[in-house]
C-alpha positions as CSV (number, residue, x, y, z in Angstrom):
1,M,41.6,35.2,-46.5
2,Q,40.1,32.8,-49.1
3,N,42.9,33.5,-51.6
4,N,45.5,32.9,-48.9
5,R,43.8,29.6,-48.1
6,R,43.8,28.5,-51.7
7,L,47.5,29.4,-52.0
8,G,48.2,27.3,-48.9
9,L,46.3,24.4,-50.3
10,F,48.1,24.7,-53.6
11,M,51.5,24.8,-51.8
12,I,51.0,21.8,-49.6
13,L,49.4,19.6,-52.3
14,T,52.1,20.5,-54.7
15,G,54.9,20.0,-52.1
16,A,53.5,16.6,-51.0
17,T,53.1,15.5,-54.6
18,L,56.7,16.4,-55.4
19,W,58.0,14.6,-52.3
20,G,56.0,11.6,-53.1
21,L,57.4,11.7,-56.6
22,S,61.0,12.1,-55.4
23,G,61.1,8.6,-53.9
24,P,60.5,6.7,-57.2
25,L,62.9,9.1,-59.0
26,I,65.6,8.3,-56.5
27,Q,64.9,4.6,-57.0
28,W,65.2,5.0,-60.7
29,L,68.5,6.8,-60.3
30,F,70.0,4.0,-58.2
31,K,68.9,1.4,-60.8
32,H,70.7,3.3,-63.6
33,T,73.9,4.4,-61.9
34,T,76.5,2.9,-59.6
35,M,75.9,5.7,-57.1
36,S,75.7,4.7,-53.5
37,S,73.3,6.1,-50.9
38,I,76.2,8.0,-49.3
39,D,77.4,9.5,-52.6
40,Y,73.9,10.7,-53.4
41,L,73.4,12.2,-49.9
42,V,76.8,14.1,-50.1
43,I,75.7,15.8,-53.3
44,R,72.1,16.4,-52.2
45,L,72.8,17.8,-48.7
46,L,75.6,20.1,-49.9
47,I,73.7,21.5,-52.8
48,A,70.4,21.9,-51.0
49,G,72.1,23.4,-47.9
50,I,74.0,25.9,-49.9
51,F,70.9,26.8,-51.9
52,I,68.7,27.4,-48.8
53,L,71.3,29.4,-46.9
54,S,72.1,31.5,-50.0
55,S,68.4,32.3,-50.4
56,L,68.4,33.5,-46.8
57,L,71.4,35.7,-47.5
58,L,69.8,37.2,-50.5
59,R,66.9,38.2,-48.2
60,K,69.4,40.0,-46.0
61,Q,69.2,37.5,-43.1
62,N,72.2,37.0,-40.9
63,I,72.6,33.2,-41.2
64,F,75.7,33.2,-38.8
65,R,74.0,34.5,-35.7
66,I,73.4,31.0,-34.4
67,W,77.1,30.3,-34.3
68,Q,77.4,32.9,-31.6
69,S,75.3,30.8,-29.2
70,P,77.4,27.8,-28.1
71,R,74.3,26.0,-26.5
72,H,72.2,26.2,-29.6
73,L,75.2,25.5,-31.9
74,S,75.8,22.2,-30.1
75,K,72.1,21.3,-30.6
76,L,72.4,22.2,-34.2
77,I,75.4,19.9,-34.7
78,V,73.5,17.0,-33.1
79,F,70.5,17.7,-35.3
80,S,72.7,18.0,-38.4
81,I,74.5,14.7,-37.8
82,I,71.9,12.5,-36.2
83,G,68.6,14.2,-37.3
84,M,69.2,15.5,-40.8
85,L,72.0,13.2,-42.0
86,G,70.9,10.1,-40.1
87,A,67.2,10.4,-41.0
88,Q,67.8,11.0,-44.6
89,Y,70.5,8.2,-44.9
90,V,68.2,5.5,-43.5
91,F,65.3,6.7,-45.7
92,I,67.5,6.7,-48.9
93,E,69.1,3.4,-48.0
94,T,65.6,1.9,-47.6
95,V,64.7,3.1,-51.1
96,H,68.0,1.7,-52.3
97,I,67.5,-1.8,-50.9
98,S,63.7,-2.1,-51.3
99,N,61.6,0.6,-53.0
100,A,60.3,4.1,-52.7
101,V,56.8,3.1,-51.5
102,T,58.2,1.0,-48.6
103,A,60.5,3.8,-47.5
104,T,57.7,6.4,-47.6
105,L,55.3,4.2,-45.6
106,F,57.8,3.4,-42.9
107,Q,58.5,7.1,-42.7
108,F,54.8,7.6,-42.1
109,L,55.1,5.6,-38.9
110,G,57.0,8.6,-37.4
111,P,53.9,10.4,-36.1
112,V,52.8,7.2,-34.3
113,L,56.2,7.0,-32.5
114,I,56.0,10.7,-31.7
115,T,52.6,10.2,-30.1
116,I,53.9,7.3,-28.0
117,F,57.0,9.2,-27.0
118,V,55.1,12.3,-25.9
119,A,52.6,10.2,-23.9
120,I,55.5,8.5,-22.1
121,Q,57.2,11.8,-21.4
122,H,54.0,13.4,-20.0
123,K,53.1,10.2,-18.2
124,K,49.7,10.3,-19.6
125,L,47.8,7.7,-21.6
126,P,47.1,8.5,-25.2
127,S,43.5,9.4,-26.1
128,T,41.1,6.8,-27.5
129,L,41.6,8.1,-31.0
130,Q,45.3,8.0,-30.6
131,V,45.2,4.3,-29.4
132,I,43.1,3.4,-32.5
133,A,45.6,5.2,-34.7
134,I,48.5,3.3,-33.1
135,G,46.7,0.0,-33.6
136,S,46.0,0.8,-37.2
137,A,49.6,1.7,-37.8
138,L,50.8,-1.6,-36.2
139,I,48.4,-3.6,-38.3
140,G,49.5,-1.7,-41.4
141,T,53.2,-2.4,-40.6
142,Y,52.4,-6.1,-40.1
143,F,50.7,-6.3,-43.5
144,I,53.5,-4.5,-45.3
145,I,56.2,-6.7,-43.9
146,T,54.4,-10.0,-44.2
147,N,51.8,-9.4,-47.0
148,G,49.3,-11.2,-44.7
149,S,51.3,-14.3,-44.0
150,T,54.1,-14.8,-41.4
151,Q,55.1,-18.0,-43.2
152,N,56.3,-15.9,-46.2
153,I,57.7,-12.6,-45.1
154,V,58.2,-10.5,-48.2
155,M,60.9,-8.2,-46.8
156,S,64.5,-8.9,-46.0
157,K,65.7,-8.3,-42.4
158,E,67.9,-5.5,-43.8
159,T,64.8,-3.7,-45.3
160,I,62.8,-4.1,-42.0
161,L,65.8,-2.8,-40.0
162,F,66.3,0.3,-42.2
163,G,62.6,0.8,-42.5
164,L,62.1,0.9,-38.7
165,L,65.2,3.2,-38.5
166,T,63.5,5.5,-41.0
167,A,60.5,5.8,-38.7
168,I,62.8,6.5,-35.7
169,G,64.9,8.9,-37.7
170,F,61.8,10.9,-38.7
171,T,60.7,11.0,-35.0
172,F,64.1,12.3,-33.9
173,Y,64.2,14.7,-36.9
174,T,60.8,16.2,-35.8
175,L,61.3,16.4,-32.1
176,Q,64.9,17.2,-31.4
177,P,65.1,20.6,-33.2
178,A,61.8,22.0,-31.8
179,S,63.5,24.6,-29.5
180,L,66.0,25.5,-32.2
181,I,63.2,26.1,-34.8
182,Q,61.2,28.1,-32.3
183,Q,64.2,30.4,-31.7
184,W,65.8,30.6,-35.1
185,G,63.2,29.6,-37.7
186,T,62.7,26.4,-39.7
187,T,64.5,27.4,-42.9
188,L,67.7,28.5,-41.1
189,I,67.9,25.3,-39.1
190,I,67.2,23.1,-42.0
191,G,69.7,24.9,-44.2
192,W,72.5,24.6,-41.7
193,G,71.5,21.1,-40.9
194,M,71.8,20.1,-44.6
195,L,75.1,21.8,-45.1
196,I,76.7,20.6,-41.9
197,G,75.4,17.1,-42.5
198,G,76.7,17.1,-46.0
199,I,80.2,18.3,-45.0
200,A,80.4,15.7,-42.2
201,L,79.4,12.9,-44.7
202,F,81.9,14.2,-47.3
203,I,84.7,14.0,-44.7
204,Y,83.6,10.6,-43.6
205,N,83.2,9.2,-47.1
206,H,86.9,9.1,-48.1
207,S,86.0,7.2,-51.3
208,F,83.9,10.1,-52.7
209,E,85.5,11.5,-55.8
210,W,83.3,13.7,-58.0
211,K,85.6,13.2,-61.1
212,Q,85.3,9.4,-60.8
213,L,81.6,9.6,-60.0
214,S,80.8,11.9,-62.9
215,Q,82.2,9.4,-65.3
216,T,79.4,7.0,-64.5
217,F,76.7,9.6,-65.4
218,T,75.0,9.9,-68.7
219,L,73.0,13.0,-69.7
220,S,69.8,11.4,-68.6
221,T,71.1,10.2,-65.2
222,F,72.8,13.5,-64.4
223,S,69.7,15.4,-65.4
224,M,67.7,13.1,-63.1
225,L,70.1,13.8,-60.2
226,I,69.6,17.6,-60.6
227,L,65.9,17.2,-61.0
228,I,65.6,15.2,-57.8
229,I,67.6,17.8,-55.8
230,I,65.4,20.6,-57.2
231,I,62.2,18.7,-56.4
232,G,63.3,17.8,-52.9
233,T,64.3,21.4,-52.1
234,V,61.2,22.9,-53.6
235,S,58.8,20.4,-51.9
236,F,60.3,21.3,-48.6
237,L,60.0,25.1,-49.2
238,L,56.4,24.6,-50.3
239,Y,55.6,22.6,-47.2
240,I,57.1,25.2,-44.9
241,G,55.4,28.0,-46.8
242,S,52.0,26.4,-46.6
243,L,52.2,26.7,-42.8
244,N,51.7,30.4,-43.2
245,Y,48.2,29.9,-44.6
246,L,47.1,26.5,-43.2
247,S,47.1,24.9,-39.7
248,A,49.6,22.2,-38.9
249,T,46.7,19.7,-38.7
250,E,45.6,20.5,-42.3
251,T,49.1,20.2,-43.7
252,S,49.6,16.9,-42.0
253,I,46.4,15.4,-43.3
254,L,47.0,16.7,-46.9
255,S,50.6,15.5,-46.9
256,S,49.2,12.0,-46.6
257,I,49.0,12.0,-50.4
258,E,52.8,11.4,-50.4
259,P,52.6,7.6,-50.2
260,L,49.7,7.5,-52.6
261,V,51.7,9.4,-55.2
262,A,54.8,7.2,-54.6
263,T,52.6,4.1,-55.1
264,I,51.0,5.2,-58.3
265,V,54.2,6.3,-59.9
266,S,56.0,3.1,-58.8
267,I,53.3,0.9,-60.2
268,L,52.8,2.8,-63.5
269,W,56.4,3.9,-64.2
270,L,58.8,1.5,-62.4
271,K,56.4,-1.5,-62.8
272,E,56.6,-2.3,-59.1
273,S,54.2,-4.9,-57.9
274,F,52.6,-5.0,-54.4
275,G,50.6,-7.6,-52.7
276,I,47.0,-6.8,-51.8
277,Y,47.7,-7.0,-48.1
278,Q,50.7,-4.6,-48.5
279,L,48.4,-2.1,-50.1
280,V,45.9,-2.5,-47.3
281,G,48.8,-2.0,-44.9
282,G,49.7,1.2,-46.6
283,V,46.1,2.5,-46.2
284,C,46.1,1.5,-42.5
285,I,49.2,3.6,-41.9
286,I,47.8,6.6,-43.8
287,V,44.5,6.4,-41.9
288,A,46.6,6.3,-38.6
289,V,48.4,9.5,-39.5
290,I,45.0,11.2,-40.4
291,F,43.6,10.1,-37.0
292,L,46.6,11.4,-35.2
293,T,46.3,14.8,-36.8
294,M,42.6,15.2,-36.3
295,P,41.8,18.1,-33.9
296,E,40.2,15.8,-31.3
297,K,39.4,18.3,-28.5
298,V,42.9,19.5,-28.5
299,A,42.8,20.8,-25.0
300,K,42.0,17.4,-23.6
301,S,44.8,15.1,-24.6
302,T,46.4,16.1,-27.9
303,F,50.1,16.8,-27.6
304,T,52.2,18.9,-29.8
305,T,55.9,19.0,-30.4
306,E,56.0,22.6,-29.2
307,Q,55.2,21.3,-25.6
308,I,58.4,19.3,-25.5
309,E,61.4,21.0,-24.0
310,Y,65.0,20.2,-24.6
């Protein structure tokens, strides 16, 4: 048991670190290529989706069973287009127009929105701890956007819009596929979500031409693209795998190192600068997520995504 726990801790800490690292790497890639957010997502979703589904095939799993269930297939398509593709697009676009730390912190508002949504759905007020967490997240968001002064807002309207959409996208991405994941497993749903989302975006993006795009790559930028795709896929698989050894509460708390890693890498490598109030805002949001994932007398008023029916 102790060895299993150590393995779980290693997996979640490594996975969260890699995901936190991926944001600055994506930011670097956009700065050194003419690649758009859509071009990047087409490549990432298609390659990652094929990789995950192929790994399931190699393990002798029937990845096509879900296609025989029209009701579940329709939910899968909605998740693929709005959840997987939509959530990743607004996150990547936030990185593109601002920076990796901002995108990661806005994404961390997702658990707050989930708490509010579930409270409304169950027509039950959040617990005291949840109210404190929501307040902390709102204060943190205010500091990030304004750096402590409404007279000099440090973010563009576009960044604020895509940042908030990132939080909403994370919320939808987490809640909508709950019944699908329970029925078919996380890896299968994520694999198909990535592949379907990638195909849909490829069809939509008429300007995408790999030959033309490849001409803009150098050895370093192409290597970075491959590295980002590998890191993103591995971090996801490590996170999912850690749930076999740790509770969801533990993984949620430990994954809070993501924005910390993104901030450190952005400051040291990308030479990004952040106001003191913005850094305080980031801490407020991380604290809010930790509060929300603390096992506060679970039977009383803590809600989980498994309780939501679609």
